[in-house]
C-alpha positions, 0 to 999 in steps of 0.5 A: 500499500502507497505511503502518501503521507510519507511522499509528501512529507518527503517532497523537498524544499527549495532555497528560498535564496533568488540568487542561488543559482540552484535548478529544480530538478523536476524529473528527479522528484518525480523519479523519486515520487514513482519510486515510493509508489505501487505498480498501479500507481505508476501507471497513472503516473506513466499515463500523466506524463504522457500527456505531456509529450505533444508528440503522443497526444493524438486520438488513440491518446485522448481516447484512453484518458477521457475513458480512464477510470481514474476521474483525475486523469479523464477530468484533466485531459478533458479539461486539457483537449477542451483548451486545445481546441479553444485554441483552435478555434480562436484561431480559426477565427482569426484566420478565416477557417470554419470554427471547426477545421482540424477541431479533435475529438471535442468533448462538450463545448462548455466549460468554465474556462471558455468564456475568458479564453477569447481574451486570453489569446488576444494578448499580443505579449507571448509570455502573459499568454501562456501564464494566463493558460498556466494559471487556469489550469493551475486552478483547474487541477486544485480544484480536481482534488479539493476533496482528496486526501492522501490518495494517488489524485493528489500525487497526480495533481502534484506532478501536473503542477510541477509539470506547468513549474517546469516550463516556467523554469526553461523561461523565467527561473525565478518565476519556477522557484516561486511557483514551486515553494507555492506547491509544496506549502499549498500541498503539504498544508492539506495534511494536518497533524504529519510533521514535515522534515523535508 
């Protein structure tokens, strides 16, 4: 049986010194988490990680993810697909193409973030646009595990957020560090009464 309390309490804490120059080893953190999990949970983690590879995304992947028995995998990739399709629709409109051209496996159109996306897509600042999209994903990830405690979904959500952080470490290391500190504090805060020595 997985000891989720131990996994969360053992997550590394990065230095608060913004000038330390020490990068976060996101891949190493995920590898350590996987080393603490069962084969069944590692299969779920691998399913999540596969969705971070743009080259792996396609009909087969999304069909499998959207029909997953795990609620986090199913809901996360449903949102991911809706966000991607919303971006394609926006670009189609800008290019004068049919709205549904190149839309892929479209789940139901309505979703919470839909109304805010056009304004985000219109931003001329690429980094600001990406930041806004990632903020939406971050908030939804949090909502997906709002009532989950001591289970694999909490770990999956952490890894999904870690993926967002890893992108920002490549673009803006200090922003990535700030997000990582926030993530560690946020996840640890859900485990009341556990002593953390990480």
